N, C-alpha and C positions, 0 to 999 in steps of 0.2 A: 267573671270566669275569663272573658276574653283578655282582659289585662294580665291575669295571671299565666296564661298560652302564652301571651306574647313577650312577658318577661322570661319565659323559659325558652322560648324559640330565639330570642335575642340573647340570653346567656349561654344557648350551645352555638350559635352563631359566633359568639366573641371568643369561646373556646376553642373553637374550630380553627378560628382564624390565628390564634395565639399558635395553636398547635402546629399549623402550617408555617408562620412565622419562625417558630422553634426551629422546625426541621430545615426550612432555607439556610437557618443561623448554623444550625450543626454541618449541612452539606458545604457551607461557606468554609467554615472552620477546616474542614476535611480536605478541600481542595487547597487551601492557604498552607496547610501543615505538609501536604503532598510532596514528595520529592519528585521533580521534573526530569524526566528521563529521554534523551534522544538517541544516545548511542552508549552502548557497554563494551569496554574491551573485551573482546572474545580470545580465548586462549586454545580454541579448538578448530579454528578456520578450516585447515587441512582436513579434517575428520567431519566436517559437518555434512549432514545427509542432506544433500539439495533436491532429491527426488520427492522426499516427504516434506521437506521444509520446516518452518516455525512449529507448526503443530505435531510432527512427527507421527507415530502410527497410532498414538493414543487418540488423538483428535480427529482421525478421518470420519467423514459422514456414512452413515449407514444407509446406502443406496437401495437397499430391499423395499423401501416405502419412501417415496416422498411426494409431501400434499401440499400444494398450493396455499397461502395463508392470505396474503394481499399483494397488491403491486406497489413498488417504489416508483412514481412516474418521472422523478428527478433526472436531468443528466442525458449523455449521449445513448448509452446503453439501455436495454431492455433489463430491468432487475425486479426480482419477486423475491418476497419472504418467504421461506417454506420451512417446514419441519421435516426431518429425516425420520427413518424407522425407529430410530431409538428416543425419539421425540425432542431431540436438540434443534435449537434455531439456527437458521442459515440465511443470508440474502445471496440469491444466485444472480450471475449476470450471464446473459447470453449474447452472442454476436461477435463483432470484430474485435473487442477489448479483451475476452475472456482469456485467450492463450497469453496474450502479453503480460497481462498483469499478473498471471500465475508464475511465470518465469521471472519477471522483474522482482516480484516480492522475495524470491529466493535468493538473488544476488545482493538484494539490499540488506536482507537478515544474515548472510553468510558473512558480512564483515562487521557485524554487531550491531546495526541500526534496529530500533523495536519496529515493527510492523504488525499489520495484520495477519491473521493465520487463515490461510488458503487453500484450495484444492481444486483441480480439474478432473471433471468425469467426462471422457469422450461420448458418452451416450446415457441419457436418464429420462426416465419415464416419471412424469409428474402428474398426481391424480388431483383431479380439478383446476389444470391449467386453464387460463383465458386464451383467446388468440393473442399473442405477441402484437404489441403496437407497431413493430417493424418487422422487415423480415429477417429471420434467422434461419441457420442450417438445421436442419432435422436428421435424424437418423432412424434407423429399421424401427418399424411397428409404432409410428408415430410418435417416437421419441425427440428430445432435444439434444443437438450434437455439441460438444466443447461447451459444457456447461461449467462455470467457475463458482465454488462454494466458498463463501467467506463467513466466518464463525462469528456468531453472535453468544459467548459464552455467558451464563449467568455469573452475576457478581462484577461483571465489568460494566461501567458507566460510560456512555458515550457523551462527552461534554460538548463545547463550542468547537470550531475551528481555529487553527492557529496560522499567524501570519508568516510569510517568508521573511520578510523585514520588520525589525522592532520587536523582536522575541527575545527570551533570556539567554540564546545561544550566539546571538549577533556577534560576528567578528571572532568567534572560535572556530577551531580548526574540524570540530564535528561537523558543524553547519556547512561550512566551506566544502569540507569532503562531501557531504551529502549533495550539494548542489552540483560537485564535479559528476558524481556517480549518474545525478540526473541527465547531464549532457551526455555521458558515456551510452546511456540508455536511448538516448534520443527522446526525451521525453518533454517535449514542446509545450506541455499544459500545466505550466506551474502557477496554477492559481490558488489562492489561499483556501478558497472552499473545498478543493481536494484534500485539504490536510483535516486532522482529525485530533483531538486530545480524548484518551482513553484513560479513566480512572480505574485502577486495578490495585486489589490486595494482593501483595507478594506472600510468597510462601512463608516468609517471617513475620507475616501479620501487618508491615508497614504499607500504607498507602503511598502509590506513586501515581504520576501523570505522565503517561507515554506518549510523546509525540511523535505520530506516525503520520505516513503519506498514504491516504486510504484510497485513492485513486492512481494507479500506476498504468492506466490502459493505454494512454497515448504513446507508445514506447516502440522499439522496433520497427520504426518505418523511417521516413524523411522528417526532418524539422522545417520548419518555415512558415509563411503566412496563413490564412484561412483556407485558401485555395491550394497551396502547393505542398501543405504538409500531410502526412500520413501516418497511418499505424498499421500493424500487424502486416508490413510488406518487407520480408527479410532481404528481398534483392534490392531494395533501394536503401535500406539501412546498410548494407555492406559497402554500398558505393559513394557513402555520404564521408566527408572529412570531420574529424574531432579536434585534434590540437592543432592550431595554425603556427604557434611558435611563442617565444618569450620575448616580453617586453621589460625595456630598463633592466634586465636581469633578474627581476623579481617578480613580475607579474605574467600569469598564464593567458594566451589569446585563444580563444576557442571559437572555431567554426559551429555557433549555435545560434539557430534562429527561431525563436519560441518567445512565449510570454515570460516577463519579469527576466530577461536574459541578462540584463546590466547586473543580475547579481554575480556572474560570473566575474565581472570587472574586479571583483574583490579577492579573487583567488591568488595566493601566493604560490610560488614554485615549491616551497615547503609544505602546504596544505595539500598540493595535488600529488607532491611525491609520496606523501604519508598516506593518503587514500588508495594509491597505487600500491604502495607497499604491503597492505591488506589485501587487496585483490589477488596480488601476484602470488600469495599462498595458495589460492584455489587451482587444483589441475584442471586440465582439460576435461577429465571423467566428470568432474563436479558440475561444470559448466554444461556439459551435455546432458547431465542429469536433471538440469533446472529446464531446459527446453524440453527433454523427453516428458517431465512431470505436465507440461503445459500442452503435450499431444501435438509439438512441432514433428514433420515428417522427416525422415532420415536424412533426406538430400537438403532440407532446410537446416537441420543440425550441423550438418558437415560445412556449411558456408557461414552459420552464425557464430559457432564456437571459435574458430579463428578469428573472425572478425572482432570480437570481444577481446579476446587473448591481445591481439594486437594493440587496441586500444589501452588496454592495462600497460603493455610495455611502452607506449609512448608516454604515459606517466612515470613510469618508473626508471625511464632514460632522460627525462628532462635535465638539462644542464642545472648545475648548482648542487 
């Protein structure tokens, strides 16, 4: 009897192992056959809604009831998994990076790069929320202030990180343009673990791998080393330099001090002018809307918008 039972158990184990192996093989085949996407040529830059961002009106979280699910203890910021009033899943970020990431995503998306979908809520009440592991701003009735919601849509698989160096886009203007955009935002935290590959099934039924920067919080401050860099400090951002000049008539020198700054050594004048030409299609109102969506104050928006425009103009007016 035991021998028969053991045989059935072993047979079941073998079948389950084979099923897992077949599933892994299928997933691998899907990933291999998927199109890799970093950037799509936008035809509507001047009309894009930078207040609602890549998710538009349809993806906005339902704040009528937000419920704590679990904590994500990794990284600088306090991050929690939550569900909104309609049952959709989100990762929220509390603290100093919430505003900057919300604005940065909108500017990156505006010129054609694939991004996360996010929104910022000025004040949210979260049922079942634990005590945050670090100090964060609060709002009325024991709510949480400036909460960034990042979507976790059904049907989107979150795969591994992607590296800034040695990826399929190395040497192409699209990647160099993204690096320039990171310098424009003063994103000093260019580490590979901040990047994510999302496997998405498009409206046409085709699978694609989207190469997104999943963490853009270390922006709109000052670049520098571990002690001197900052985030979410508009008054420091507007005082920092961006373009130093052009070297040998073909390479742009940037006043950037951050992780993997050597990526900027490979940016040509043509690459910089290309991303500049896309950014130049944004109006002052669109740039203001990106900061307004992130709950920057009117005074902060008044200094940030012309600072961003000035950096865009530096790219557009590079010699050559």
